[in-house]
Structures are given as C-alpha cells and as structure tokens.
C-alpha positions as CSV (number, residue, x, y, z in Angstrom):
1,R,50.2,-26.3,-57.1
2,D,48.9,-28.4,-54.2
3,L,51.1,-26.4,-51.7
4,E,49.6,-23.3,-52.4
5,Q,46.0,-24.1,-51.0
6,P,46.0,-25.8,-47.5
7,P,44.6,-29.5,-47.7
8,W,41.1,-30.2,-47.0
9,I,39.6,-31.6,-43.7
10,I,36.0,-32.5,-43.8
11,T,33.7,-33.3,-40.7
12,F,30.7,-35.1,-40.7
13,E,27.7,-34.8,-38.0
14,N,25.8,-38.0,-37.2
15,L,27.4,-40.2,-40.0
16,L,26.8,-43.1,-37.7
17,S,23.8,-43.7,-35.6
18,E,24.2,-44.3,-31.7
19,E,23.6,-48.0,-32.1
20,E,26.0,-48.4,-34.9
21,C,28.7,-46.8,-32.6
22,K,27.9,-49.2,-29.8
23,Y,28.2,-52.1,-32.1
24,L,31.5,-51.1,-33.2
25,I,32.6,-50.9,-29.9
26,E,31.3,-54.2,-28.7
27,M,33.0,-55.7,-32.0
28,G,36.2,-54.4,-30.9
29,R,35.7,-55.9,-27.3
30,K,35.2,-59.4,-29.0
31,S,38.1,-58.8,-31.2
32,N,40.1,-58.2,-27.9
33,Y,41.8,-54.8,-27.4
34,E,45.3,-54.6,-27.2
35,R,47.9,-51.9,-26.9
36,S,48.2,-50.0,-30.1
37,E,51.4,-50.7,-32.2
38,D,53.4,-48.6,-34.8
39,V,55.1,-49.7,-37.8
40,G,58.7,-51.2,-37.0
41,K,61.4,-52.7,-38.9
42,L,61.7,-54.3,-42.3
43,L,62.1,-58.0,-41.9
44,A,64.3,-60.6,-43.8
45,D,61.3,-61.9,-46.0
46,G,60.1,-58.6,-47.1
47,S,57.2,-57.7,-44.3
48,Y,57.4,-55.3,-41.6
49,D,57.5,-55.5,-37.8
50,S,55.5,-53.7,-35.6
51,V,56.3,-52.3,-32.5
52,Q,54.9,-50.5,-29.2
53,S,55.9,-46.9,-29.1
54,Q,55.6,-44.5,-25.8
55,S,54.1,-41.7,-28.2
56,R,51.0,-44.0,-28.5
57,T,49.3,-45.2,-25.6
58,S,45.8,-46.3,-26.8
59,E,44.2,-49.8,-27.4
60,N,42.8,-51.5,-30.5
61,A,41.5,-54.4,-32.1
62,W,40.9,-55.0,-35.8
63,C,37.4,-55.7,-37.3
64,S,38.9,-58.4,-39.9
65,Y,37.9,-61.1,-42.2
66,R,40.1,-63.4,-40.1
67,N,37.9,-63.0,-36.9
68,K,34.8,-62.7,-39.0
69,C,34.1,-59.1,-38.2
70,R,34.5,-57.5,-41.4
71,D,31.7,-60.0,-42.9
72,D,29.3,-58.9,-40.4
73,P,25.9,-57.2,-41.9
74,Q,26.4,-54.0,-39.9
75,V,29.6,-53.5,-40.2
76,H,29.1,-54.3,-44.1
77,L,26.9,-51.5,-43.9
78,I,29.0,-49.1,-42.4
79,H,31.9,-49.7,-45.3
80,N,29.5,-49.2,-47.8
81,R,28.6,-45.9,-46.5
82,L,32.1,-44.8,-46.5
83,E,32.3,-46.1,-50.3
84,K,29.3,-43.8,-51.0
85,I,30.7,-40.8,-49.7
86,T,34.5,-41.2,-51.2
87,G,33.5,-43.0,-54.4
88,I,36.1,-45.6,-53.6
89,P,35.5,-49.3,-53.4
90,T,35.4,-50.8,-50.0
91,N,38.2,-53.7,-51.0
92,H,40.3,-50.4,-51.0
93,S,40.2,-50.0,-47.5
94,E,41.7,-51.5,-44.5
95,D,39.9,-53.4,-41.9
96,F,38.5,-51.1,-39.4
97,Q,40.6,-50.3,-36.5
98,V,38.7,-50.0,-33.3
99,L,40.4,-47.6,-30.8
100,K,40.0,-47.3,-27.3
101,Y,41.7,-44.3,-25.2
102,E,41.2,-44.3,-21.4
103,H,42.1,-41.3,-19.2
104,G,45.6,-39.9,-20.2
105,Q,45.9,-42.1,-23.1
106,F,46.9,-40.2,-26.4
107,Y,48.8,-40.5,-29.6
108,R,51.6,-37.9,-30.2
109,Q,52.1,-36.5,-33.6
110,H,52.2,-38.6,-36.4
111,H,51.3,-39.1,-40.0
112,D,49.2,-41.9,-41.6
113,Y,51.3,-42.2,-44.9
114,I,53.3,-45.3,-44.8
115,G,56.4,-44.9,-47.1
116,H,57.1,-48.4,-48.0
117,Q,53.5,-49.0,-49.3
118,R,53.9,-46.7,-52.2
119,D,55.6,-49.3,-54.7
120,R,53.6,-52.4,-53.2
121,R,50.2,-53.6,-54.4
122,S,47.8,-52.1,-52.5
123,G,49.6,-48.3,-52.9
124,P,49.8,-46.1,-50.4
125,R,47.1,-44.6,-47.6
126,M,45.3,-42.1,-49.5
127,L,42.5,-40.9,-47.2
128,T,42.0,-41.3,-43.5
129,F,38.1,-41.9,-42.2
130,F,38.1,-41.3,-38.5
131,L,34.8,-42.3,-36.7
132,Y,34.1,-41.1,-33.5
133,L,32.2,-43.8,-31.4
134,S,31.8,-42.1,-28.2
135,D,31.3,-38.7,-26.4
136,V,34.3,-37.6,-24.3
137,E,33.8,-35.5,-21.3
138,E,37.4,-33.5,-21.8
139,G,39.9,-33.9,-24.0
140,G,40.5,-36.3,-27.0
141,A,40.7,-34.0,-30.0
142,T,42.1,-35.0,-33.2
143,N,44.3,-32.0,-33.7
144,F,46.3,-31.2,-36.9
145,P,49.2,-28.6,-36.0
146,D,50.1,-27.5,-39.4
147,L,46.6,-26.4,-40.0
148,G,45.4,-25.0,-36.7
149,I,42.5,-27.4,-36.8
150,A,41.0,-29.6,-34.0
151,V,38.3,-31.8,-34.2
152,Y,36.7,-32.5,-30.8
153,P,35.1,-36.0,-30.4
154,K,31.1,-36.7,-30.4
155,M,29.2,-40.1,-30.9
156,G,28.6,-40.5,-34.6
157,K,30.9,-38.0,-35.9
158,A,33.4,-38.4,-38.4
159,V,36.6,-36.5,-40.0
160,L,37.7,-37.2,-43.0
161,W,41.4,-36.2,-44.5
162,P,44.1,-36.9,-47.2
163,S,47.6,-38.4,-46.4
164,V,48.5,-37.8,-50.6
165,L,48.4,-34.8,-52.6
166,D,45.5,-34.3,-55.1
167,S,48.1,-33.8,-57.7
168,N,49.8,-37.0,-57.1
169,P,48.0,-39.5,-54.7
170,F,51.3,-41.7,-54.2
171,D,53.2,-38.6,-52.6
172,K,53.0,-37.6,-49.2
173,E,50.7,-34.9,-48.4
174,P,53.2,-33.2,-45.8
175,R,50.7,-30.8,-43.8
176,T,48.3,-33.6,-42.5
177,D,50.1,-34.6,-39.5
178,H,48.0,-35.1,-36.5
179,E,47.7,-36.1,-33.0
180,A,45.1,-37.7,-30.8
181,Q,45.4,-35.3,-27.4
182,D,45.1,-36.7,-24.1
183,V,41.9,-38.2,-22.9
184,I,41.1,-35.9,-19.8
185,K,37.9,-37.0,-18.7
186,G,36.1,-39.7,-19.4
187,Q,36.7,-42.8,-22.6
188,K,37.3,-42.0,-26.1
189,Y,36.3,-44.8,-28.6
190,G,36.8,-44.4,-32.2
191,A,37.7,-46.3,-35.5
192,N,40.1,-45.9,-38.2
193,S,39.5,-46.6,-42.0
194,W,42.6,-46.4,-44.0
195,I,41.6,-46.1,-48.0
196,H,44.3,-47.1,-50.5
197,A,45.1,-46.3,-53.9
198,H,44.5,-50.2,-55.0
199,D,42.8,-53.2,-53.7
200,Y,44.2,-53.3,-50.4
201,M,42.2,-56.7,-49.4
202,A,43.4,-58.4,-52.7
203,A,47.1,-57.2,-51.6
204,Q,46.6,-58.4,-48.0
205,E,45.6,-61.7,-49.1
206,L,49.0,-61.9,-51.0
207,G,50.7,-60.6,-47.9
208,C,51.8,-57.8,-50.4
209,T,50.9,-54.5,-47.9
C-alpha cells in the first residue's frame, strides 16, 4: 500500500540557529574537509571500500567520537533535538557528515539506502535528516526527481525524508532518489544525519556497519 501514496518529505525552518550553523561548519574545518567518497567494493574482511566518484564532487568531514566532535556539548544538543523530532535515540544516528560545496560542485542522483546494511547489526538507513548550514546565492537545491520536489538551501533549515518503506523499514523506498544540484554562485555548507533501524554506534564499535 505504500506505493499508492507518494513518500513524505518534511522541511523545518529555523531548526538550527545561525550560531549553531557556524559552529558545525567550524567543527568540520577542525576535522579536515576531504573529497567526499561513495561506498565501494566488498573487501575480504567483510567491510566495504570507499571510492571517489565523478558524480560526487563535494568535500566532507566527520564529526565523530574519534576526533571528539560528537562529544562536544553543542553538537550533542543538536543530536538531541533531532531525537526529539523523530523519537529515535541518538545512538541510532551516524556521526554528522559535514559537507562543503564550492562553485560548480554537486552530487548527482543517488539514494542513501545501503543494501548490505539490511542484514547487519545497525540495520539500514531509515531516515535522512539534512541540515542546511548556509545560504547559497544560487543553485545547490536538494532535488527529488521522481517526486518533482526541490528544497532550496537556507541557513538553519532542514529536510527529513525516508529511505525505506513505512510498511517495512528494511525495504528501500525507491522514490526518494535525490541530488545535490550544482552550486552556481556562492558556497553551500550542510550536514547529513543518517538514522538507522538499530543502534548504529554499538555496531560501529564492533565494526559491523
């Protein structure tokens, strides 16, 4: 029955303050922005490689426990805010992936669901909470081609969407393919929060993601 109705896309105005946006951008800088990568091939130890892709030209940094970013009190408050909205504990969420798009950079059409995680301890990515950390003079929209919806960047704004079906949160929702459109003028900063079916942080500690 899920496919009888379009999937929901929810936007939030002013979810973050200007100070919080600037703080996450700075935490990304401290964690070192590097060229964004995609999931690659399966390795002998059961993990997956990461690869650079011509369809994704942004840079990103991870706000993680390893670099003490996730433990930061202000970052913790943001995680807790997302928990209150979704009702899902913060330990189900991956570390914030802080993104930087310069002029002409983009991420072509893709989906956030990662198939091999379905049967792993973390479970699949169920939801994406994308936070806009800056205004963009022109371009940089999050576009959902199959739904005819484009969400335009604005500092403090956020958009939430499902990667799985409501009726079965382990099955991919095929219609939430999306793209980060080219930044035509200015810079775009954002942050991904990917929320899993199970305790992602516990699974990450065991190397089972």
